[in-house]
N, C-alpha and C positions, 0 to 999 in steps of 0.2 A: 257496186257489190251485192248490197241489199236486194236489189231486182234480181240478180242472177240467182242469189240463195232463195228467194221465194219461188222462182220458177222452178226449182229442181225439188221443192217440197221439203227443203230443209230451213228450220228456222233456228234464230239465235236461242231461244228460250228451252227447247226441247229437241235434242238430236237423238234419232233412233239409228242405231247401226245397221246398215243393210247386210244380211247375212250372204256369203256365198253358199250356193245350194248346188246340191248333186242332182242330175236329172232323174226322172223315174226310170224304171225299167221299161222296155218296150211292152207294149200290151200283149202281143202274141207270145212272148216269153213268159209273161206272168199267168197267162191262160193255161200254157203248158205246165207250169209248174203246178197250178190249182188241180188239174187233171191227174198230174203224176201222183201228188199227195192223195188225193180222194180216192185214187185205186190203191194206193198203199194202204190207206185206212181199212177199206174193204177186205183186204186180205192180210190184216195183221190180228193177231190174237192176243197178244200180251196187252193187258189193260194199261201198262205205264207207258208201252210205245205208243198206244192209242191217243193218250194224253198228250204226248210230244206231237204227235202229228196234228192234232186237234188244234193245237197252240201255233204250230206253223202255219197252217191253213187260216187262223184268226188273224195273222199279220201279212197275209198276201192278199194284195188287190182290195184292202179296206176302205180304199178311196172311192171305189166304184161299187164294191158288192157289200155295202154295209150291213144288211140283213144276214146274209150268210156268215160273214165274219163274227157279227155278235153271237150269232148261234152256234159256231164253233168254239168260241171262247168259252160261253156259257155251258156248252156240254163237257168242254175240257175242266171246266172248275167243278161241274157234279160229279164227273168219274172219278177226278182225283181223289174229292172229297171222300167218296164211298170206299175208295181203295187206301186212304190215308196215304196219298202221295203229296204230301204237302208242298214241294218244289213245284210241281206240275200245276197245283192249285194256285199257287203264288203268280206263276207266269200267266195262267188265265186270266186272273184280276187284272195285272198290268197289261196284257195285250187287250182286253176288252176296254181298258182305260183309254189305251191310245186310239181305239176305234170311236169311242164316244167323244174323245176330245177332237179328233179330226172331224166328226160330224158337227163340232160345235155345241157340245152337250156337256159343259165343262162340270156340272154338279155330279152327274153320273160318273164321269171321268174321275174326280177327287175322290169320292167314294170308292171306286174300283182301287184306284192307287192306294189309297189307305188300307184298304183291306188286304192288298197284295203286300204291303210293307209289314202288316200284322202277321200274316201267314208265313212271310220269309223271316220273320224273327223266331217263331217257334220252330221252323225248319233248320235255323242256322243257316240260311241261305243269305250269305252278306251281300252278293251282288244283286239280287232281287230287292233288297232294302235299298241300295244305293240306287238303283234304276227308279225306283218308286219316288225317292226324295228328289231325284233330278225332275222327273215329270211333274211333281207337284210344285218344284220351283218355277218351272217354264209357265204351268198355269197361274201362280200367284203373281208372277210377273206381267202376265198379259191383263190380268185384273187389277193392276196397279198396286199390287201389294208388295212392294219391293223389299221391305224388312223382312217379310216371311220369306220370299224368294231367296233372298240371301242365306237366310238361316237354312234351308232345304239344301241350296246348292253346296254350302260348306260341309253339311251333314254327308252328302254325297262323296265329296272329293275325300274326306276323311276316312270313309269306308273304303274307296277305291285304293286309296295310298296303304291303308292296312293289308288288303289283300293283294296289293302290288299289281293291280290292274291299271297299267299306265294308260292305256288308251281311254278308259272310262275317266280315269283322274283328268286326262287333257280335255275332256268334254266337259267335265264339271267345271273346270278353271274356265273354259270358254263360256259357260252359261253365266258365271260369275261376272266376267269381264262385260259381256253384253249387258248384264243388269246394272254394272257400275257406269257404263257408257250412257244408259238412260238416266242416271242421277247425276251426269256430268261431272262424275268422279273420276277424270281421266287417269291419274296416275294409278289408282287401283285397277282401272281397266287395262292399263298396260302391263302390270304386274300378272295380271290372269292370263292375257294373250301369250305374254313371255314364257310363263310356265308351260302353258298348253303347248307352244312351239318347241320347247327344249324336248318336252316328253315325245312328241310326235317325231322328231329328229331321232331320238334314242330307239324308237320302235318302228323306224322306217316308214313312217306313213307318211308319203312325200306330199300327196295331194292335200291331205289335212294340215300339214306342216305349212304348206303354201297358203291356205286359208286363214292361218293364224298370222301368217306375216301382212297378209291384207288387211286383216283386224287391226294389227297394230298400226299400220299405214292410216286406216281410216280413224283411228283413235286419235294420232297426232293432228290429222286434219280438223277435228272436232276442236282438240285443244286450241288449235290455232284459233278459231273464230271467238275463242273467249280471251285472248290475248290482245292487250291494247299496245299502241306503239309500232315502232317499224320493224322490230324483231321477228324474223320470218324462219326462225330454226325449226319449229314445229312444221311449217309448210315443207321444208325441205326433207324433214325426216319421213313427212307423209309421202311424199314422191318416191323418196328412196326405197321406202318399204313396199310400196305398192309395185313398183318396177321390178322388185325382187320378186314379188309374188307373180306378177304377170310373165316374167322370165321362166318360172317354174310349170306354170299353167301351158305355155306355149311349147315347152319340153316335153310335157305329159300330154299334150295334144286335147286337152280337155276344154272344149270350145265354148260351153257355157260360163266357165269362170274365167276364161279369156275375156267373153264379152262383158262381164261384169267388172272385171279388172279395168280394161279400157275405159267403161263407164265411169267408175269411180275416179280414176285419175283424170278424165275430162272434168268431172263436176270439181274437183280440186283445183285444176286450172281455171274454171271458170269464177270459183270463189275469188280466185287471186287477180282476176281480171286479165288472164293471160289467154286471149282468145284464139290465138294461134295454135298454141299447144292444147287448148280446148278442143278445137276440131281434129287435131292430130290423134286425138285419143277417141273422141265422141262417134267420129266417122267409121272408124274400124268397127267400134261396136256395134254401130247400126248396121253394118254389112253383115257381121256375125249373126246377130239376132234376126236379120231379114232372111238370111240363108238358112238358118235351123228352126224357123217359125217360132221363135221365142217373143210372141208379140206384145205381151204385157209390159216388156220393158222400153218398147218403141215410142209410147207416149211422151215418158220424161225426156228421152233422147231426143227427140224432134224439137223440143222446146228448148233444150240447151243449145243445140246446133243452130237454131233459128237465132237465138240471143246472141250467140257469137258472131254469127254473119252479120247482125244487126250492127253491134258495135265495130265491126270492120269494114262496114259501109258497103257490105256486098248485099245490096238489097234485092236483087235478082234472085238470090239464093235464101233469103232470109224467110222461111216459111213458118209463121209462128201459129 
């Protein structure tokens, strides 16, 4: 079992939950949106509307148009400051922080998130405060400051609850759960994912609810690795929740998450040394990722597939 775990980059000492992610919008669609917003900006006379458009531009294609997005956010901050549009200024700081964070400039991102929170406080803009706290929590977690991350996520969750933003609350609970997973505090992680799931069901956010189910399943898997003795209750629960998530992803026709769910199920069976079921899940994941060009997942998949074939003595298929 230990070899299998090492091959898929999961250690007994530190487990990092693999997040299910949504694919980016097609580049052509984003180009069209940028052109549309820039055209609208040119023909807009009201300054508050200009600030809002600049903020929309700042968070469109920030991953490939860093310089433009920084300028758009900076222009929004400056214009909003001149006309004393505090909410628009707060959004500008938060958006610019996102762009800096995406470009691995955490110090600049932290400064902007904190500025966004302070301006949001002055404006009575509760959601802006919550967004800023969530964003700061993410950075603190990536820097290893887990206690600070938890404090920020909790602040965000409390604000979202106060303003009855159920989607925001579910995201904060998910962030808390991710953090507790890193700390190997699995019961607290399960509480966070479960709260997020319940909220997402309530607001009929079906895809996000399925992702919460997957988070619960992976947490039970992590918990199983720290369980001594023959009890496999956590393993069974892990498979149960992951299969529930997979069923939802299939019904929603969401291929990226289908592939990731198959992969996580395969990893779970590999850890349990059930190599037949490992292949029943890793092979569909490989097929999906190959078809949609999701290449970054194929390396670890191939290692897991090769290991399973090796243990099944199918040496002709074991490509390690």
